[in-house]
Each structure stands twice: as structure tokens, then as C-alpha cells.
KOLGU-4560 file (N, C-alpha, C; in nm, 3 decimals, padded with zeros to 5 digits):
<recs>
<n_xx: 05.235 n_yy: 09.302 n_zz: 13.535 ca_xx: 05.297 ca_yy: 09.184 ca_zz: 13.451 c_xx: 05.223 c_yy: 09.176 c_zz: 13.305 mol: A seq: 1 type: MET>
<n_xx: 05.276 n_yy: 09.191 n_zz: 13.225 ca_xx: 05.219 ca_yy: 09.151 ca_zz: 13.066 c_xx: 05.243 c_yy: 08.984 c_zz: 13.068 mol: A seq: 2 type: PRO>
<n_xx: 05.133 n_yy: 09.033 n_zz: 12.995 ca_xx: 05.080 ca_yy: 08.830 ca_zz: 12.945 c_xx: 05.217 c_yy: 08.778 c_zz: 12.873 mol: A seq: 3 type: GLU>
<n_xx: 05.290 n_yy: 08.810 n_zz: 12.813 ca_xx: 05.379 ca_yy: 08.713 ca_zz: 12.709 c_xx: 05.503 c_yy: 08.681 c_zz: 12.834 mol: A seq: 4 type: ASP>
<n_xx: 05.530 n_yy: 08.784 n_zz: 12.919 ca_xx: 05.616 ca_yy: 08.782 ca_zz: 13.048 c_xx: 05.597 c_yy: 08.683 c_zz: 13.158 mol: A seq: 5 type: VAL>
<n_xx: 05.495 n_yy: 08.717 n_zz: 13.194 ca_xx: 05.401 ca_yy: 08.592 ca_zz: 13.313 c_xx: 05.374 c_yy: 08.447 c_zz: 13.222 mol: A seq: 6 type: LYS>
<n_xx: 05.412 n_yy: 08.447 n_zz: 13.060 ca_xx: 05.327 ca_yy: 08.315 ca_zz: 13.053 c_xx: 05.515 c_yy: 08.256 c_zz: 12.999 mol: A seq: 7 type: ARG>
<n_xx: 05.599 n_yy: 08.367 n_zz: 12.976 ca_xx: 05.689 ca_yy: 08.294 ca_zz: 12.950 c_xx: 05.802 c_yy: 08.216 c_zz: 13.096 mol: A seq: 8 type: ALA>
<n_xx: 05.777 n_yy: 08.344 n_zz: 13.206 ca_xx: 05.871 ca_yy: 08.298 ca_zz: 13.273 c_xx: 05.758 c_yy: 08.149 c_zz: 13.350 mol: A seq: 9 type: LEU>
<n_xx: 05.638 n_yy: 08.117 n_zz: 13.358 ca_xx: 05.600 ca_yy: 07.981 ca_zz: 13.439 c_xx: 05.586 c_yy: 07.881 c_zz: 13.297 mol: A seq: 10 type: GLU>
<n_xx: 05.624 n_yy: 07.923 n_zz: 13.188 ca_xx: 05.614 ca_yy: 07.814 ca_zz: 13.083 c_xx: 05.801 c_yy: 07.759 c_zz: 13.123 mol: A seq: 11 type: ASP>
<n_xx: 05.895 n_yy: 07.837 n_zz: 13.116 ca_xx: 05.998 ca_yy: 07.791 ca_zz: 13.163 c_xx: 06.030 c_yy: 07.760 c_zz: 13.336 mol: A seq: 12 type: ARG>
<n_xx: 05.913 n_yy: 07.747 n_zz: 13.410 ca_xx: 05.945 ca_yy: 07.726 ca_zz: 13.541 c_xx: 05.981 c_yy: 07.868 c_zz: 13.609 mol: A seq: 13 type: GLY>
<n_xx: 06.048 n_yy: 07.960 n_zz: 13.566 ca_xx: 06.120 ca_yy: 08.094 ca_zz: 13.660 c_xx: 06.036 c_yy: 08.168 c_zz: 13.674 mol: A seq: 14 type: LEU>
<n_xx: 05.930 n_yy: 08.131 n_zz: 13.757 ca_xx: 05.828 ca_yy: 08.206 ca_zz: 13.818 c_xx: 05.900 c_yy: 08.239 c_zz: 13.952 mol: A seq: 15 type: ARG>
<n_xx: 05.950 n_yy: 08.132 n_zz: 14.061 ca_xx: 05.963 ca_yy: 08.167 ca_zz: 14.166 c_xx: 06.119 c_yy: 08.241 c_zz: 14.159 mol: A seq: 16 type: ALA>
<n_xx: 06.257 n_yy: 08.189 n_zz: 14.071 ca_xx: 06.315 ca_yy: 08.297 ca_zz: 14.100 c_xx: 06.330 c_yy: 08.428 c_zz: 14.046 mol: A seq: 17 type: ASP>
<n_xx: 06.219 n_yy: 08.497 n_zz: 13.943 ca_xx: 06.158 ca_yy: 08.602 ca_zz: 13.966 c_xx: 06.136 c_yy: 08.629 c_zz: 14.084 mol: A seq: 18 type: TYR>
<n_xx: 06.042 n_yy: 08.577 n_zz: 14.130 ca_xx: 05.946 ca_yy: 08.634 ca_zz: 14.249 c_xx: 06.072 c_yy: 08.688 c_zz: 14.388 mol: A seq: 19 type: ASN>
<n_xx: 06.182 n_yy: 08.578 n_zz: 14.341 ca_xx: 06.271 ca_yy: 08.558 ca_zz: 14.440 c_xx: 06.397 c_yy: 08.712 c_zz: 14.461 mol: A seq: 20 type: ALA>
<n_xx: 06.435 n_yy: 08.735 n_zz: 14.337 ca_xx: 06.468 ca_yy: 08.902 ca_zz: 14.317 c_xx: 06.408 c_yy: 09.024 c_zz: 14.380 mol: A seq: 21 type: ARG>
<n_xx: 06.489 n_yy: 09.097 n_zz: 14.401 ca_xx: 06.463 ca_yy: 09.263 ca_zz: 14.525 c_xx: 06.349 c_yy: 09.299 c_zz: 14.417 mol: A seq: 22 type: PRO>
<n_xx: 06.233 n_yy: 09.360 n_zz: 14.426 ca_xx: 06.139 ca_yy: 09.420 ca_zz: 14.404 c_xx: 06.224 c_yy: 09.551 c_zz: 14.270 mol: A seq: 23 type: ALA>
<n_xx: 06.348 n_yy: 09.598 n_zz: 14.268 ca_xx: 06.435 ca_yy: 09.689 ca_zz: 14.203 c_xx: 06.443 c_yy: 09.640 c_zz: 14.052 mol: A seq: 24 type: TYR>
<n_xx: 06.466 n_yy: 09.498 n_zz: 14.134 ca_xx: 06.514 ca_yy: 09.424 ca_zz: 13.980 c_xx: 06.402 c_yy: 09.347 c_zz: 13.901 mol: A seq: 25 type: GLN>
<n_xx: 06.321 n_yy: 09.340 n_zz: 13.972 ca_xx: 06.171 ca_yy: 09.250 ca_zz: 13.899 c_xx: 06.101 c_yy: 09.410 c_zz: 13.791 mol: A seq: 26 type: ARG>
<n_xx: 06.136 n_yy: 09.500 n_zz: 13.890 ca_xx: 06.096 ca_yy: 09.655 ca_zz: 13.807 c_xx: 06.134 c_yy: 09.668 c_zz: 13.687 mol: A seq: 27 type: ASN>
<n_xx: 06.279 n_yy: 09.692 n_zz: 13.691 ca_xx: 06.390 ca_yy: 09.700 ca_zz: 13.673 c_xx: 06.364 c_yy: 09.628 c_zz: 13.502 mol: A seq: 28 type: ASP>
<n_xx: 06.328 n_yy: 09.522 n_zz: 13.535 ca_xx: 06.327 ca_yy: 09.410 ca_zz: 13.412 c_xx: 06.231 c_yy: 09.406 c_zz: 13.332 mol: A seq: 29 type: TYR>
<n_xx: 06.139 n_yy: 09.396 n_zz: 13.445 ca_xx: 05.942 ca_yy: 09.483 ca_zz: 13.312 c_xx: 05.963 c_yy: 09.612 c_zz: 13.268 mol: A seq: 30 type: LEU>
<n_xx: 06.027 n_yy: 09.672 n_zz: 13.291 ca_xx: 06.011 ca_yy: 09.855 ca_zz: 13.284 c_xx: 06.112 c_yy: 09.838 c_zz: 13.122 mol: A seq: 31 type: SER>
<n_xx: 06.235 n_yy: 09.739 n_zz: 13.123 ca_xx: 06.379 ca_yy: 09.787 ca_zz: 13.015 c_xx: 06.251 c_yy: 09.675 c_zz: 12.897 mol: A seq: 32 type: TRP>
<n_xx: 06.229 n_yy: 09.577 n_zz: 12.908 ca_xx: 06.145 ca_yy: 09.468 ca_zz: 12.815 c_xx: 06.018 c_yy: 09.538 c_zz: 12.801 mol: A seq: 33 type: ILE>
<n_xx: 05.972 n_yy: 09.654 n_zz: 12.872 ca_xx: 05.799 ca_yy: 09.693 ca_zz: 12.798 c_xx: 05.899 c_yy: 09.828 c_zz: 12.710 mol: A seq: 34 type: ILE>
<n_xx: 05.965 n_yy: 09.923 n_zz: 12.736 ca_xx: 05.976 ca_yy: 09.988 ca_zz: 12.639 c_xx: 06.084 c_yy: 09.967 c_zz: 12.504 mol: A seq: 35 type: ARG>
<n_xx: 06.110 n_yy: 09.849 n_zz: 12.496 ca_xx: 06.124 ca_yy: 09.793 ca_zz: 12.325 c_xx: 06.069 c_yy: 09.877 c_zz: 12.243 mol: A seq: 36 type: ALA>
<n_xx: 06.076 n_yy: 09.906 n_zz: 12.181 ca_xx: 06.034 ca_yy: 09.990 ca_zz: 12.069 c_xx: 06.005 c_yy: 09.882 c_zz: 11.930 mol: A seq: 37 type: LYS>
<n_xx: 06.082 n_yy: 09.794 n_zz: 11.947 ca_xx: 06.100 ca_yy: 09.721 ca_zz: 11.770 c_xx: 06.062 c_yy: 09.589 c_zz: 11.923 mol: A seq: 38 type: MET>
<n_xx: 05.986 n_yy: 09.481 n_zz: 11.850 ca_xx: 05.953 ca_yy: 09.360 ca_zz: 11.859 c_xx: 06.053 c_yy: 09.241 c_zz: 11.868 mol: A seq: 39 type: PRO>
<n_xx: 06.166 n_yy: 09.247 n_zz: 11.794 ca_xx: 06.244 ca_yy: 09.180 ca_zz: 11.816 c_xx: 06.368 c_yy: 09.228 c_zz: 11.894 mol: A seq: 40 type: LEU>
<n_xx: 06.337 n_yy: 09.319 n_zz: 11.944 ca_xx: 06.423 ca_yy: 09.417 ca_zz: 12.073 c_xx: 06.384 c_yy: 09.338 c_zz: 12.174 mol: A seq: 41 type: THR>
<n_xx: 06.233 n_yy: 09.358 n_zz: 12.178 ca_xx: 06.122 ca_yy: 09.260 ca_zz: 12.344 c_xx: 06.133 c_yy: 09.140 c_zz: 12.328 mol: A seq: 42 type: ARG>
<n_xx: 06.184 n_yy: 09.050 n_zz: 12.254 ca_xx: 06.200 ca_yy: 08.924 ca_zz: 12.261 c_xx: 06.381 c_yy: 08.925 c_zz: 12.293 mol: A seq: 43 type: THR>
<n_xx: 06.495 n_yy: 08.968 n_zz: 12.258 ca_xx: 06.585 ca_yy: 08.951 ca_zz: 12.330 c_xx: 06.582 c_yy: 08.985 c_zz: 12.457 mol: A seq: 44 type: LYS>
<n_xx: 06.550 n_yy: 09.083 n_zz: 12.500 ca_xx: 06.561 ca_yy: 09.140 ca_zz: 12.637 c_xx: 06.487 c_yy: 09.060 c_zz: 12.745 mol: A seq: 45 type: ARG>
<n_xx: 06.337 n_yy: 08.990 n_zz: 12.696 ca_xx: 06.274 ca_yy: 08.918 ca_zz: 12.776 c_xx: 06.386 c_yy: 08.730 c_zz: 12.764 mol: A seq: 46 type: LEU>
<n_xx: 06.432 n_yy: 08.676 n_zz: 12.660 ca_xx: 06.489 ca_yy: 08.635 ca_zz: 12.623 c_xx: 06.614 c_yy: 08.650 c_zz: 12.736 mol: A seq: 47 type: ASN>
<n_xx: 06.722 n_yy: 08.729 n_zz: 12.751 ca_xx: 06.817 ca_yy: 08.803 ca_zz: 12.861 c_xx: 06.740 c_yy: 08.747 c_zz: 13.010 mol: A seq: 48 type: GLN>
<n_xx: 06.649 n_yy: 08.827 n_zz: 12.987 ca_xx: 06.633 ca_yy: 08.817 ca_zz: 13.133 c_xx: 06.572 c_yy: 08.675 c_zz: 13.204 mol: A seq: 49 type: MET>
<n_xx: 06.527 n_yy: 08.552 n_zz: 13.095 ca_xx: 06.514 ca_yy: 08.433 ca_zz: 13.130 c_xx: 06.641 c_yy: 08.366 c_zz: 13.177 mol: A seq: 50 type: LEU>
<n_xx: 06.723 n_yy: 08.401 n_zz: 13.056 ca_xx: 06.859 ca_yy: 08.344 ca_zz: 13.054 c_xx: 06.887 c_yy: 08.397 c_zz: 13.153 mol: A seq: 51 type: GLU>
<n_xx: 06.956 n_yy: 08.500 n_zz: 13.253 ca_xx: 06.975 ca_yy: 08.530 ca_zz: 13.402 c_xx: 06.908 c_yy: 08.471 c_zz: 13.496 mol: A seq: 52 type: GLU>
<n_xx: 06.785 n_yy: 08.493 n_zz: 13.505 ca_xx: 06.712 ca_yy: 08.391 ca_zz: 13.597 c_xx: 06.739 c_yy: 08.227 c_zz: 13.594 mol: A seq: 53 type: LEU>
<n_xx: 06.726 n_yy: 08.180 n_zz: 13.511 ca_xx: 06.785 ca_yy: 08.066 ca_zz: 13.482 c_xx: 06.932 c_yy: 07.998 c_zz: 13.520 mol: A seq: 54 type: GLU>
<n_xx: 07.009 n_yy: 08.098 n_zz: 13.503 ca_xx: 07.174 ca_yy: 08.065 ca_zz: 13.502 c_xx: 07.210 c_yy: 08.092 c_zz: 13.675 mol: A seq: 55 type: THR>
<n_xx: 07.102 n_yy: 08.216 n_zz: 13.726 ca_xx: 07.140 ca_yy: 08.303 ca_zz: 13.835 c_xx: 07.315 c_yy: 08.342 c_zz: 13.839 mol: A seq: 56 type: GLY>
<n_xx: 07.281 n_yy: 08.410 n_zz: 13.979 ca_xx: 07.387 ca_yy: 08.512 ca_zz: 13.986 c_xx: 07.428 c_yy: 08.625 c_zz: 13.909 mol: A seq: 57 type: GLY>
<n_xx: 07.377 n_yy: 08.652 n_zz: 13.800 ca_xx: 07.326 ca_yy: 08.746 ca_zz: 13.703 c_xx: 07.245 c_yy: 08.853 c_zz: 13.725 mol: A seq: 58 type: VAL>
<n_xx: 07.303 n_yy: 08.997 n_zz: 13.681 ca_xx: 07.096 ca_yy: 09.100 ca_zz: 13.649 c_xx: 07.182 c_yy: 09.206 c_zz: 13.585 mol: A seq: 59 type: TYR>
<n_xx: 07.100 n_yy: 09.187 n_zz: 13.467 ca_xx: 07.129 ca_yy: 09.294 ca_zz: 13.361 c_xx: 07.289 c_yy: 09.265 c_zz: 13.333 mol: A seq: 60 type: MET>
<n_xx: 07.357 n_yy: 09.184 n_zz: 13.316 ca_xx: 07.498 ca_yy: 09.116 ca_zz: 13.246 c_xx: 07.601 c_yy: 09.146 c_zz: 13.390 mol: A seq: 61 type: ARG>
<n_xx: 07.588 n_yy: 09.180 n_zz: 13.491 ca_xx: 07.658 ca_yy: 09.227 ca_zz: 13.597 c_xx: 07.631 c_yy: 09.100 c_zz: 13.695 mol: A seq: 62 type: MET>
<n_xx: 07.784 n_yy: 09.141 n_zz: 13.769 ca_xx: 07.751 ca_yy: 09.000 ca_zz: 13.840 c_xx: 07.650 c_yy: 09.014 c_zz: 13.991 mol: A seq: 63 type: ASP>
<n_xx: 07.550 n_yy: 08.935 n_zz: 14.046 ca_xx: 07.474 ca_yy: 08.902 ca_zz: 14.167 c_xx: 07.511 c_yy: 08.784 c_zz: 14.214 mol: A seq: 64 type: HIS>
<n_xx: 07.566 n_yy: 08.796 n_zz: 14.326 ca_xx: 07.590 ca_yy: 08.701 ca_zz: 14.427 c_xx: 07.472 c_yy: 08.652 c_zz: 14.491 mol: A seq: 65 type: PRO>
<n_xx: 07.430 n_yy: 08.770 n_zz: 14.550 ca_xx: 07.260 ca_yy: 08.714 ca_zz: 14.608 c_xx: 07.196 c_yy: 08.567 c_zz: 14.511 mol: A seq: 66 type: ALA>
<n_xx: 07.166 n_yy: 08.604 n_zz: 14.394 ca_xx: 07.095 ca_yy: 08.541 ca_zz: 14.316 c_xx: 07.137 c_yy: 08.427 c_zz: 14.261 mol: A seq: 67 type: SER>
<n_xx: 07.314 n_yy: 08.387 n_zz: 14.308 ca_xx: 07.393 ca_yy: 08.276 ca_zz: 14.240 c_xx: 07.292 c_yy: 08.124 c_zz: 14.323 mol: A seq: 68 type: LYS>
<n_xx: 07.322 n_yy: 08.071 n_zz: 14.166 ca_xx: 07.277 ca_yy: 07.918 ca_zz: 14.240 c_xx: 07.328 c_yy: 07.798 c_zz: 14.265 mol: A seq: 69 type: LYS>
</recs>
């Protein structure tokens, strides 16, 4: 896990929410963030992941009832 992603999860208190997601979702999020070519895109993707983890019930802007809070 990239250090900036790890730090963002820990700073927002979302590490447990991230770890509770299935492995495929954790891998998808990380690879999606890492593949960003522009720093602004990477930041936007990271923020989307953090917001979805915080809200719950959402994965890549799709309903994900299993993670609903």
C-alpha cells in the first residue's frame, strides 16, 4: 500500500473500514489510485475511496449493501 494512501486511511480513521472490504475491492481501489497519471487525478480517486469508505454502502459509485453502515 502506498504511504500516502495508508496515511490518509489512518488520518481519517478508515483503516478498519478499508480492511473490512473484500480483497478484490481493496485491490481495485489501490490499483485504480496508483494508475492515475496526473497528481490531481490520484488525489480525486483517493478522496472518492475515502468518501465511499466513510459513507458505506458504496463501491466505485455503485450500491454495495454489504458495506452499508
